LUMLUMDREN-2810 file (N, C-alpha, C; in Angstrom, 1 decimal):
<atoms>
<atom><aa>M</aa><ch>A</ch><at>N</at><xx>113.2</xx><yy>144.7</yy><zz>119.1</zz></atom>
<atom><aa>M</aa><ch>A</ch><at>CA</at><xx>113.0</xx><yy>143.4</yy><zz>119.6</zz></atom>
<atom><aa>M</aa><ch>A</ch><at>C</at><xx>114.2</xx><yy>142.6</yy><zz>119.3</zz></atom>
<atom><aa>P</aa><ch>A</ch><at>N</at><xx>115.0</xx><yy>142.2</yy><zz>120.4</zz></atom>
<atom><aa>P</aa><ch>A</ch><at>CA</at><xx>116.3</xx><yy>141.3</yy><zz>120.2</zz></atom>
<atom><aa>P</aa><ch>A</ch><at>C</at><xx>115.7</xx><yy>139.9</yy><zz>119.9</zz></atom>
<atom><aa>V</aa><ch>A</ch><at>N</at><xx>116.5</xx><yy>139.3</yy><zz>119.0</zz></atom>
<atom><aa>V</aa><ch>A</ch><at>CA</at><xx>116.3</xx><yy>137.8</yy><zz>118.6</zz></atom>
<atom><aa>V</aa><ch>A</ch><at>C</at><xx>117.2</xx><yy>137.0</yy><zz>119.5</zz></atom>
<atom><aa>D</aa><ch>A</ch><at>N</at><xx>116.6</xx><yy>135.9</yy><zz>120.0</zz></atom>
<atom><aa>D</aa><ch>A</ch><at>CA</at><xx>117.4</xx><yy>135.0</yy><zz>121.0</zz></atom>
<atom><aa>D</aa><ch>A</ch><at>C</at><xx>118.2</xx><yy>134.1</yy><zz>120.0</zz></atom>
<atom><aa>P</aa><ch>A</ch><at>N</at><xx>119.5</xx><yy>134.1</yy><zz>120.0</zz></atom>
<atom><aa>P</aa><ch>A</ch><at>CA</at><xx>120.3</xx><yy>133.1</yy><zz>119.2</zz></atom>
<atom><aa>P</aa><ch>A</ch><at>C</at><xx>119.9</xx><yy>131.6</yy><zz>119.3</zz></atom>
<atom><aa>L</aa><ch>A</ch><at>N</at><xx>119.6</xx><yy>131.3</yy><zz>120.6</zz></atom>
<atom><aa>L</aa><ch>A</ch><at>CA</at><xx>119.1</xx><yy>129.9</yy><zz>120.9</zz></atom>
<atom><aa>L</aa><ch>A</ch><at>C</at><xx>117.9</xx><yy>129.6</yy><zz>120.1</zz></atom>
<atom><aa>F</aa><ch>A</ch><at>N</at><xx>116.9</xx><yy>130.5</yy><zz>120.0</zz></atom>
<atom><aa>F</aa><ch>A</ch><at>CA</at><xx>115.7</xx><yy>130.3</yy><zz>119.3</zz></atom>
<atom><aa>F</aa><ch>A</ch><at>C</at><xx>115.9</xx><yy>130.1</yy><zz>117.8</zz></atom>
<atom><aa>V</aa><ch>A</ch><at>N</at><xx>116.9</xx><yy>130.9</yy><zz>117.3</zz></atom>
<atom><aa>V</aa><ch>A</ch><at>CA</at><xx>117.2</xx><yy>130.8</yy><zz>115.9</zz></atom>
<atom><aa>V</aa><ch>A</ch><at>C</at><xx>117.8</xx><yy>129.4</yy><zz>115.7</zz></atom>
<atom><aa>I</aa><ch>A</ch><at>N</at><xx>118.8</xx><yy>129.0</yy><zz>116.5</zz></atom>
<atom><aa>I</aa><ch>A</ch><at>CA</at><xx>119.4</xx><yy>127.7</yy><zz>116.2</zz></atom>
<atom><aa>I</aa><ch>A</ch><at>C</at><xx>118.3</xx><yy>126.5</yy><zz>116.3</zz></atom>
<atom><aa>L</aa><ch>A</ch><at>N</at><xx>117.5</xx><yy>126.7</yy><zz>117.3</zz></atom>
<atom><aa>L</aa><ch>A</ch><at>CA</at><xx>116.4</xx><yy>125.6</yy><zz>117.4</zz></atom>
<atom><aa>L</aa><ch>A</ch><at>C</at><xx>115.5</xx><yy>125.6</yy><zz>116.3</zz></atom>
<atom><aa>L</aa><ch>A</ch><at>N</at><xx>115.2</xx><yy>126.7</yy><zz>115.7</zz></atom>
<atom><aa>L</aa><ch>A</ch><at>CA</at><xx>114.4</xx><yy>126.9</yy><zz>114.5</zz></atom>
<atom><aa>L</aa><ch>A</ch><at>C</at><xx>115.1</xx><yy>126.2</yy><zz>113.3</zz></atom>
<atom><aa>L</aa><ch>A</ch><at>N</at><xx>116.4</xx><yy>126.5</yy><zz>113.1</zz></atom>
<atom><aa>L</aa><ch>A</ch><at>CA</at><xx>117.2</xx><yy>125.9</yy><zz>112.1</zz></atom>
<atom><aa>L</aa><ch>A</ch><at>C</at><xx>117.2</xx><yy>124.4</yy><zz>112.1</zz></atom>
<atom><aa>V</aa><ch>A</ch><at>N</at><xx>117.4</xx><yy>123.9</yy><zz>113.4</zz></atom>
<atom><aa>V</aa><ch>A</ch><at>CA</at><xx>117.4</xx><yy>122.5</yy><zz>113.6</zz></atom>
<atom><aa>V</aa><ch>A</ch><at>C</at><xx>116.1</xx><yy>121.8</yy><zz>113.2</zz></atom>
<atom><aa>L</aa><ch>A</ch><at>N</at><xx>114.9</xx><yy>122.4</yy><zz>113.6</zz></atom>
<atom><aa>L</aa><ch>A</ch><at>CA</at><xx>113.7</xx><yy>121.9</yy><zz>113.4</zz></atom>
<atom><aa>L</aa><ch>A</ch><at>C</at><xx>113.4</xx><yy>121.9</yy><zz>111.9</zz></atom>
<atom><aa>L</aa><ch>A</ch><at>N</at><xx>113.9</xx><yy>122.9</yy><zz>111.2</zz></atom>
<atom><aa>L</aa><ch>A</ch><at>CA</at><xx>113.7</xx><yy>123.0</yy><zz>109.7</zz></atom>
<atom><aa>L</aa><ch>A</ch><at>C</at><xx>114.6</xx><yy>121.9</yy><zz>109.1</zz></atom>
<atom><aa>G</aa><ch>A</ch><at>N</at><xx>115.7</xx><yy>121.7</yy><zz>109.5</zz></atom>
<atom><aa>G</aa><ch>A</ch><at>CA</at><xx>116.6</xx><yy>120.6</yy><zz>109.0</zz></atom>
<atom><aa>G</aa><ch>A</ch><at>C</at><xx>115.9</xx><yy>119.3</yy><zz>109.2</zz></atom>
<atom><aa>L</aa><ch>A</ch><at>N</at><xx>115.4</xx><yy>119.0</yy><zz>110.4</zz></atom>
<atom><aa>L</aa><ch>A</ch><at>CA</at><xx>114.8</xx><yy>117.6</yy><zz>110.6</zz></atom>
<atom><aa>L</aa><ch>A</ch><at>C</at><xx>113.6</xx><yy>117.5</yy><zz>109.7</zz></atom>
<atom><aa>F</aa><ch>A</ch><at>N</at><xx>112.8</xx><yy>118.6</yy><zz>109.6</zz></atom>
<atom><aa>F</aa><ch>A</ch><at>CA</at><xx>111.6</xx><yy>118.5</yy><zz>108.8</zz></atom>
<atom><aa>F</aa><ch>A</ch><at>C</at><xx>112.0</xx><yy>118.2</yy><zz>107.3</zz></atom>
<atom><aa>F</aa><ch>A</ch><at>N</at><xx>113.0</xx><yy>118.9</yy><zz>106.8</zz></atom>
<atom><aa>F</aa><ch>A</ch><at>CA</at><xx>113.5</xx><yy>118.6</yy><zz>105.4</zz></atom>
<atom><aa>F</aa><ch>A</ch><at>C</at><xx>114.1</xx><yy>117.3</yy><zz>105.2</zz></atom>
<atom><aa>F</aa><ch>A</ch><at>N</at><xx>114.8</xx><yy>116.8</yy><zz>106.2</zz></atom>
<atom><aa>F</aa><ch>A</ch><at>CA</at><xx>115.4</xx><yy>115.4</yy><zz>106.1</zz></atom>
<atom><aa>F</aa><ch>A</ch><at>C</at><xx>114.3</xx><yy>114.4</yy><zz>106.2</zz></atom>
<atom><aa>G</aa><ch>A</ch><at>N</at><xx>113.3</xx><yy>114.6</yy><zz>107.0</zz></atom>
<atom><aa>G</aa><ch>A</ch><at>CA</at><xx>112.2</xx><yy>113.6</yy><zz>107.1</zz></atom>
<atom><aa>G</aa><ch>A</ch><at>C</at><xx>111.4</xx><yy>113.6</yy><zz>105.8</zz></atom>
<atom><aa>Y</aa><ch>A</ch><at>N</at><xx>111.2</xx><yy>114.8</yy><zz>105.1</zz></atom>
<atom><aa>Y</aa><ch>A</ch><at>CA</at><xx>110.5</xx><yy>114.9</yy><zz>103.9</zz></atom>
<atom><aa>Y</aa><ch>A</ch><at>C</at><xx>111.3</xx><yy>114.1</yy><zz>102.8</zz></atom>
<atom><aa>L</aa><ch>A</ch><at>N</at><xx>112.6</xx><yy>114.3</yy><zz>102.8</zz></atom>
<atom><aa>L</aa><ch>A</ch><at>CA</at><xx>113.4</xx><yy>113.6</yy><zz>101.7</zz></atom>
<atom><aa>L</aa><ch>A</ch><at>C</at><xx>113.3</xx><yy>112.1</yy><zz>102.0</zz></atom>
<atom><aa>L</aa><ch>A</ch><at>N</at><xx>113.4</xx><yy>111.7</yy><zz>103.2</zz></atom>
<atom><aa>L</aa><ch>A</ch><at>CA</at><xx>113.5</xx><yy>110.3</yy><zz>103.5</zz></atom>
<atom><aa>L</aa><ch>A</ch><at>C</at><xx>112.1</xx><yy>109.6</yy><zz>103.2</zz></atom>
<atom><aa>V</aa><ch>A</ch><at>N</at><xx>111.0</xx><yy>110.2</yy><zz>103.5</zz></atom>
<atom><aa>V</aa><ch>A</ch><at>CA</at><xx>109.8</xx><yy>109.7</yy><zz>103.2</zz></atom>
<atom><aa>V</aa><ch>A</ch><at>C</at><xx>109.5</xx><yy>109.7</yy><zz>101.6</zz></atom>
<atom><aa>R</aa><ch>A</ch><at>N</at><xx>109.9</xx><yy>110.7</yy><zz>101.0</zz></atom>
<atom><aa>R</aa><ch>A</ch><at>CA</at><xx>109.8</xx><yy>110.7</yy><zz>99.5</zz></atom>
<atom><aa>R</aa><ch>A</ch><at>C</at><xx>110.6</xx><yy>109.6</yy><zz>98.8</zz></atom>
<atom><aa>R</aa><ch>A</ch><at>N</at><xx>111.8</xx><yy>109.4</yy><zz>99.3</zz></atom>
<atom><aa>R</aa><ch>A</ch><at>CA</at><xx>112.6</xx><yy>108.3</yy><zz>98.7</zz></atom>
<atom><aa>R</aa><ch>A</ch><at>C</at><xx>112.1</xx><yy>107.0</yy><zz>99.1</zz></atom>
<atom><aa>T</aa><ch>A</ch><at>N</at><xx>111.5</xx><yy>106.8</yy><zz>100.2</zz></atom>
<atom><aa>T</aa><ch>A</ch><at>CA</at><xx>111.0</xx><yy>105.5</yy><zz>100.6</zz></atom>
<atom><aa>T</aa><ch>A</ch><at>C</at><xx>109.7</xx><yy>105.3</yy><zz>99.8</zz></atom>
<atom><aa>L</aa><ch>A</ch><at>N</at><xx>109.0</xx><yy>106.3</yy><zz>99.6</zz></atom>
<atom><aa>L</aa><ch>A</ch><at>CA</at><xx>107.7</xx><yy>106.0</yy><zz>98.7</zz></atom>
<atom><aa>L</aa><ch>A</ch><at>C</at><xx>108.0</xx><yy>105.8</yy><zz>97.3</zz></atom>
<atom><aa>L</aa><ch>A</ch><at>N</at><xx>109.0</xx><yy>106.5</yy><zz>96.8</zz></atom>
<atom><aa>L</aa><ch>A</ch><at>CA</at><xx>109.5</xx><yy>106.3</yy><zz>95.4</zz></atom>
<atom><aa>L</aa><ch>A</ch><at>C</at><xx>110.0</xx><yy>104.9</yy><zz>95.2</zz></atom>
<atom><aa>G</aa><ch>A</ch><at>N</at><xx>110.7</xx><yy>104.5</yy><zz>96.2</zz></atom>
<atom><aa>G</aa><ch>A</ch><at>CA</at><xx>111.4</xx><yy>103.0</yy><zz>96.2</zz></atom>
<atom><aa>G</aa><ch>A</ch><at>C</at><xx>110.2</xx><yy>102.0</yy><zz>96.3</zz></atom>
<atom><aa>L</aa><ch>A</ch><at>N</at><xx>109.2</xx><yy>102.3</yy><zz>97.2</zz></atom>
<atom><aa>L</aa><ch>A</ch><at>CA</at><xx>108.2</xx><yy>101.3</yy><zz>97.2</zz></atom>
<atom><aa>L</aa><ch>A</ch><at>C</at><xx>107.3</xx><yy>101.2</yy><zz>95.8</zz></atom>
<atom><aa>R</aa><ch>A</ch><at>N</at><xx>107.1</xx><yy>102.4</yy><zz>95.2</zz></atom>
<atom><aa>R</aa><ch>A</ch><at>CA</at><xx>106.3</xx><yy>102.4</yy><zz>94.1</zz></atom>
<atom><aa>R</aa><ch>A</ch><at>C</at><xx>107.2</xx><yy>101.7</yy><zz>92.9</zz></atom>
<atom><aa>E</aa><ch>A</ch><at>N</at><xx>108.4</xx><yy>102.0</yy><zz>92.9</zz></atom>
<atom><aa>E</aa><ch>A</ch><at>CA</at><xx>109.2</xx><yy>101.3</yy><zz>91.8</zz></atom>
<atom><aa>E</aa><ch>A</ch><at>C</at><xx>109.3</xx><yy>99.8</yy><zz>92.1</zz></atom>
<atom><aa>G</aa><ch>A</ch><at>N</at><xx>109.4</xx><yy>99.3</yy><zz>93.3</zz></atom>
<atom><aa>G</aa><ch>A</ch><at>CA</at><xx>109.3</xx><yy>97.8</yy><zz>93.6</zz></atom>
<atom><aa>G</aa><ch>A</ch><at>C</at><xx>108.0</xx><yy>97.3</yy><zz>93.2</zz></atom>
<atom><aa>Y</aa><ch>A</ch><at>N</at><xx>106.9</xx><yy>98.1</yy><zz>93.5</zz></atom>
<atom><aa>Y</aa><ch>A</ch><at>CA</at><xx>105.6</xx><yy>97.6</yy><zz>93.2</zz></atom>
<atom><aa>Y</aa><ch>A</ch><at>C</at><xx>105.5</xx><yy>97.4</yy><zz>91.6</zz></atom>
<atom><aa>E</aa><ch>A</ch><at>N</at><xx>106.0</xx><yy>98.4</yy><zz>90.9</zz></atom>
<atom><aa>E</aa><ch>A</ch><at>CA</at><xx>106.0</xx><yy>98.5</yy><zz>89.4</zz></atom>
<atom><aa>E</aa><ch>A</ch><at>C</at><xx>106.7</xx><yy>97.3</yy><zz>88.8</zz></atom>
<atom><aa>E</aa><ch>A</ch><at>N</at><xx>107.9</xx><yy>97.0</yy><zz>89.4</zz></atom>
<atom><aa>E</aa><ch>A</ch><at>CA</at><xx>108.7</xx><yy>95.8</yy><zz>89.1</zz></atom>
<atom><aa>E</aa><ch>A</ch><at>C</at><xx>108.0</xx><yy>94.5</yy><zz>89.3</zz></atom>
<atom><aa>G</aa><ch>A</ch><at>N</at><xx>107.3</xx><yy>94.4</yy><zz>90.5</zz></atom>
<atom><aa>G</aa><ch>A</ch><at>CA</at><xx>106.6</xx><yy>93.2</yy><zz>90.8</zz></atom>
<atom><aa>G</aa><ch>A</ch><at>C</at><xx>105.5</xx><yy>92.9</yy><zz>90.0</zz></atom>
<atom><aa>K</aa><ch>A</ch><at>N</at><xx>104.8</xx><yy>94.0</yy><zz>89.3</zz></atom>
<atom><aa>K</aa><ch>A</ch><at>CA</at><xx>103.7</xx><yy>93.7</yy><zz>88.5</zz></atom>
<atom><aa>K</aa><ch>A</ch><at>C</at><xx>104.2</xx><yy>93.1</yy><zz>87.2</zz></atom>
<atom><aa>R</aa><ch>A</ch><at>N</at><xx>105.4</xx><yy>93.5</yy><zz>86.6</zz></atom>
<atom><aa>R</aa><ch>A</ch><at>CA</at><xx>105.8</xx><yy>93.0</yy><zz>85.3</zz></atom>
<atom><aa>R</aa><ch>A</ch><at>C</at><xx>106.3</xx><yy>91.6</yy><zz>85.4</zz></atom>
</atoms>
């Protein structure tokens, strides 16, 4: 079964976007939590 190079590229792009989104959300949540902790003090 031959693998379509376009399909592989598309998959890699999707994985990259998913990973980038995960990092972005994680950084945002950590920043919000830090700001909340600072505000409580």
